[in-house]
RORO-592781 format. One record per residue: x, y, z of N, C-alpha, C, CB in turn; residue in one letter. Coordinates in steps of 0.02 Angstrom, whole numbers, plus 50000, padded with zeros to 5 digits. Last residue first. Glycine has a CB too. Example, Ala and Ser with C-alpha at 12.3 -4.5 7.8 and 13.67 -1.06 7.14 Angstrom:
REM RORO-592781
506424988850354506844994750357506455000250394507044997050286S;506604971650390506154977550390506604983550390505654977650452A;
***
This chain:
REM RORO-592781
492035045749574491725046349507491595053649490491065042349503K;493605045549654492905047549656492645048049585492825054349693F;494715032049667494515037949630493775039249641494675037149554K;496195024249739495485025349733495335031649694495155025649802L;497325011649774497225017749736496485018549721497645017849671V;496955003449930497385004649873497265011349840497294999249822G;496354999450051496014998049988496444999049927495405002349983Y;497305002650153496904996450156496634994550087496334997250205K;497885014750127498325009050140497945002450142498685010050205S;497355024249990497185021850057497565015350069496415020750064N;497495038649888497755032049907497555030449979498515031749899Y;496545046649755496885046449820497075039349837496435049449875F;495875057649632496235051549649496565052049718496775049949596Y;495345069049583494895064649620495235058249644494295062949578K;496835077549584496125078349568495675073949612495995076649493N;498015065949651497855071449605497105071549594498245070749538R;498275060849786498715059749729498615065349679498555052849696I;498215061149964498025064349901498535062549847497975071949909F;497805047550070498305052250045498115054649975499005048950043Y;497105042150224497035042950152497505048550129496295044550132C;497155030050358497335036450328497265036350252498045038350348E;495695021450417496395021450396496535027950358496555015250351T;494395023050441494795020550498495535020050480494525013750521T;493535037550383493935031550370494325029550432494405032750311S;492205047050309492625045150366492955038550352492205044850432K;491935061150198491855054150218492305052750277492025049250158F;491315073650087491575071750153491465064250164491225075850208K;491745082649944491405076749971491735074750037491425070849921T;492525092949893491885094649924491505088749953491465097849874G;493705086549853493255089549803492555090749831493215085049741N;493695077950001494045078749938493545081149887494395072149916I;493965075350175493565078150121494005078950060493255084950143Q;493875064850325494195067750266493695071150219494565062350228F;494155060450479493625063950443493935067750384493235068750491Y;494605044750553494795050950519494195053750481495385049750471F;494825036450698494315037750647494465044550618493585037350678L;495935023850765495745030650749495175030850699496345034450721D;496145013150901495945013750831495685020850819495395008550814H;497385005051001496915010650992496765011450918497215017251022L;497614989151075497704993651018497174999051017497684989650952N;498544981251213497954982951174498114987651117497424986051219G;499534976451292499414983651294498784985651256500004987351266L;499464962751270499544965151339499374972551344500254964051363K;498194961751143498844960051172498884962851242499424962851129G;496984966051106497264960451068497944958251094497314962250994T;495784974551148496294971351190496544965051156495994969651260N;495444989551067495374982251067495954979251106495364979450995T;494495004051063495085000851092494964993351093495235003551165W;493975017850963493895011050986494555008551016493665006350929K;494195030850924493505028750931493415021750960493165029150865Y;495025045050932495125038050951494435035350966495625037251013I;494815055950789494685053950859494925046850870493935054650876I;495315070350691495215063150701495125061650775495795059150673S;494445085650665495005082050693494825074650703495225085150760E;493705088650503493675088750576494255084550603492985085950603D;494045088150375493545093150392493415093450467492895091750356F;495665086650308495185084250359494685089750375495555081950423E;496405082550153496155087650199495635084450246495835093550160D;497515068150147496925071950124496735077250176496335067250110L;499295069050164498635066750186498085071250159498605066450262M;500375067450023500155071050082499445068750100500175078750071T;501695056949963500995059149961500825062650026500515053249948L;503215057149873502875057249938502175060049930503285061549989A;503805046449748503465052749762503095052249829502975054549705K;505145035649809504555037249768504255043949790504035031649772A;506165030949885506285037049846505705039149803506895036149803S;505865019249944506085024549988506175031249952506735022650022T;505495011349838505045011649896505245017049945505035004949931E;506545011749748505935015449732505475016149793505545012049675I;508215014749791507635010249797506995014149790507655006449864D;509115024349668508935022649737508315018249737508815029049778K;510495028449562509835025449572509735023749646509755019149529Y;511775032349545511275037649542510565035049556511285040949473D;512555021149538512545024749602512015030249604513225027749616K;512545017849406512105014149451512035017649518512375007049462V;513445023449320512875027549340512395024049388512505029749279K;514385014249288514635020449319514065024949344515055024349269S;513695004349222513925003049291514165009349326514484997949290S;512265006749138512955009149139513195008549211513015016549111D;511184993249094511374998649140512115000349132511224996649212A;510494991048932510904988548987511144994449029511494984448960S;508814996748899509524996348883509904993748945509805003248860K;507254999948824507634996248873508374995848851507344989048883R;505835009448803506545008848785506915005348842506855015748770T;504645010948864504685005748812505405004548791504255007648752S;504425021348951504665014948979504665009248928504235013049038Y;504045034448930503655029148899503815022248924503755029248826G;504885044248983504225043149014503845037148986503805049249007P;506075032849060505465036749063505455041649004505395040549131S;506805017249020506845024549017506155027749019507215026648955A;507425005049113506805006549079506735014249080506175002949114F;508904995749113508605002349124507985003049081509125008049107V;509454981449196509124984149137508784990749155508614979049108T;509904975649314510404978449267510114980649200510934973249253N;508654973049380509094967749357509574969949301508684961749333N;508064988549341507854982049365508304976649336507104980649347I;507815005149357508355000249349508134993749382509025002949379L;506935018349277506945012649322507525007949305506275008849320L;506885036149275507085029949243507125024449296507765030749207D;506645048049337506085043349335506245036949298505495046649303G;507685056149359507305057349296506695052849292507765056049236K;508305051649472507925057849478507555059749413508375063549497N;507985033649467508415039649472507985045849471508935039749414D;507625018349554507395024049514507895029749521506685026349536I;507465000449563507805006649579507565012149532508565005849574L;506934986449641506744990949587507014997749606505954991049575V;507994972549685507654978849700507454982449636508114983449742S;507974955349727508094960549677507684966849694507914958049606S;507574945649814508164949549832508324955149784508754945149839G;506554939249751506384943449809506974947849830506174939049867S;506664940649572506834937349635506694942149693507574935149635D;505234945649473505934946049493506044942449558506154953449499I;504234947149334504314943549397505054943449414504024936249393T;503274960349257503854955949262503834952349329504514960049255D;502534971649140502474967149198503084962649198501794963049197T;502354988649084502654982049082502484978249146503414982549072F;501324998149072501934998849034502314992249029502385004249066Y;499644998949054500154995049089500784995249046499924987649102T;498475012249068498985008849028499455004949074499375013748985K;497485020249120497465013049135497965009049093496755010449123R;497595033749115497375030549053497345022949059497825032448996N;497875035249256497415039649220497145036249157497775046149201I;498805026649308498125026149335497625030549298498135028149409M;499905016549230499675023449229498945023349252499745026749158N;501105004849299500455006749271500355014349273499895003349309K;502084990949309502124998249305501505000649267502785000549270L;502174977449417501814980449362501894987949365501054978449364E;502934962349476502914969649472502524971849410503624972649472I;503084949649594502784951649530502714959149530502094948049517S;504404941749671504004947849671503734949049601504414953949695N;504594926049756504654930249697504224936549706504444926349632K;505334913549847504954919749852505104924049791505124923649918I;505044895949843505474901649828505034907949830505844900949759V;504844881449947504594887049908505154892149894504004890549944Y;504374864249973504844869849979504574875449937505574867749957D;503344852650055503404857750002503934862850021502734861249990A;504094837450104503694843350122503844848750070503854845850195E;504154824749977504454828950029503964834450048505124831950004K;503214809949952503374816849934503674820549992502754820449909K;503804793849938503474798649982503684805649963503624797150057V;504464783949872503994787949833503604793049875503504783449798N;506214784249921505554781149914505094785849875505254779349983D;507424790549906507404783949937506734780449928507564784450010H;507344803249861507744798749820507704791549846508464800949817S;505714810449868506324808149901506694803249856506154804849969S;505124822649753505084815949783505754814149815504884810749732K;504394839049769504844834049741504764827449775505564836449746G;503774855549737503704849049767504184844149732502974846549762S;503724872549779504034867549737503964860849772504774869249723L;502774887549778502944881149809503204876149759502334878249845Y;503094903849793503004898749742503244892149769503374900649675I;502404917249864502764911149883502594905849831502574908749956F;502574934249815502244927849809502704922249833502024926649737H;502264951449832502704945849849502304939349847503024946849918Q;502034964349716501724959349759502214953549771501064956849729K;502014981049673502454975349684502134970649736503164977649709K;501694993549558501374988849605501834982749611500654986649580S;502105010049530502345003149526502004999049580503125002849533L;501295023149434501485019749496501725012649483500895019649545Y;500905038949368501225032349359501445029549425501815032849311I;500375051249410500005046949363500255039749363500045049849294S;501195059049486500485058949504500055055049454500225066049510D;502585047549492502315054349488501575053949503502445057649417N;502835035549553503385038949520503205046249511503545035549452I;502305027649700502135032449648502765035849620501655037749675F;502065010949743502525016649746502385021149687503255014249746S;501344999349841501185003549784501605009849790500405005149780I;501604982549896501754989649900501564993149835502504990749916T;501194968749985501004972449924501134979849935500264971249905H;501254953750041501674959650049501594963549984502424957850064S;499514948750050500204948250026500604954250050500224947649950L;498284951950092498514945250109499234944050088498064940050075T;497924964150043498174963950112498414957050134497624966350159S;498164971349897498044964649923498344964049992498334959249875D;497354985349837497924983049876497744976349908498124988249931R;496814988549675496654985649740497284983349775496164979749732K;496705002549588497194997349601497064994649671497935000049594E;495445008749586495865008649526496385003049531496205015449515V;493865007949640494525005349658494935004549594494464998549697V;492835022249650493065016549610493765014449634493075018449534V;491465028249739492195027949735492385021549698492525028249806I;490155025649724490355032649718491115033249713490105036649778D;489735012949747489995014349681490195021549671489485012549630G;489365008449870488855012149831489075013349759488705018749864K;490575003349915490024998749902489475001949861489734996249969E;491265015349932491515010449883490945005649864492115006549911I;490525021050033490565024549969490825019849914491015030649975L;490755011850136490075012750110490085016150042489655016850159Q;492135013750158491885007150136491185007850105491855002250195K;492145026750208492485025250145492225018650116493245024950154L;490515031050274491205028550280491495027450211491225022050322T;489535046150278489665039350256490395037450265489455038450183L;488915055250415489385055150360489545047850343490045059050377V;488165054450530487805055050467488255054650406487415061550465D;489025054750638488705048450621488335048550555488225046550675P;490235062550683489845063750623489515057250600490285066550566H;490905058550794490645065450794490195066950734491225070350795K;490805043750881490835046650814490515053550815490485042050762D;491465045251047490945043150999491025046950934490245044451029K;493135041351095492605046251083492095043551035492895052751057T;494215035451224493845034251161493255039051156493605026851158C;494655037751350494965041751297494615040751230495695039951291S;494025028351425493775035151431494065039651376493945037951499L;494815017351395494125017551371493845024551373493685012851413C;495985020951463495995020151390495295020751362496305013551371V;495525020951595495785027151566495795026851490496495028451593M;495175007451610494655012551614494885019151583494465013751687L;496405001251602495904999751551495365005251551495584992951564M;497005006551718497285007951652496785006751597497905003751641G;496165001051815496205008251808496485010251740496635011251864S;496424987451799495754989951786495764997451775495284988251844F;497774987551841497594985251774496914988051754497594977551771I;497624991551973497994995851927497844994051855498744995451940L;496924980752026496624987452027496954992051977496654990452097F;497824969952013497204970151974496894977051970496704965452004P;499554975352002498964973552040498334974151998498914977852103K;500844968151905500394973851916499764971451953500204977251848M;
***
């Protein structure tokens, strides 16, 4: 591509960026720092961390961990390069009463499955809803009724927007660069802006892909 065409493309992208339409409205980060919003379940962006909602109160947090194993060579005392296994730590929690139903560590290849009643199937063990304290061996004839929780969990809808989102920034991190959005949300009469999407859970609770499960005081 000729230099002129490259410059023209960059100029067109830059022109598509819009200044903040509501500079007086606080950002999601500022509201968290002020304490107006509480982080109920922090999403760890350094790990593969998913949060799947069973209903509008109960959710499953799954974090992937690399567990390093060290050993010695059979020929000398020089340590081998570290090997590792991948495990997933899981927690089933209630965000309203802050109850933790159970925690466990499973192999990375093991799935957490759920049926239409909300029962969970983990490593051939069924955790029965709603209390999840009853555990029983899975009935092989009913395993087909379970689906992966990450694809079958409760779907969340985006928070109401008090104004249309804008493209506010462009960063040239690759050949094509990246466009960054700025969203203008409101919940229970409070307005704020966010660079990442927010999804309604219930009442004052909502989910943000960067920060996790959040709640307005």
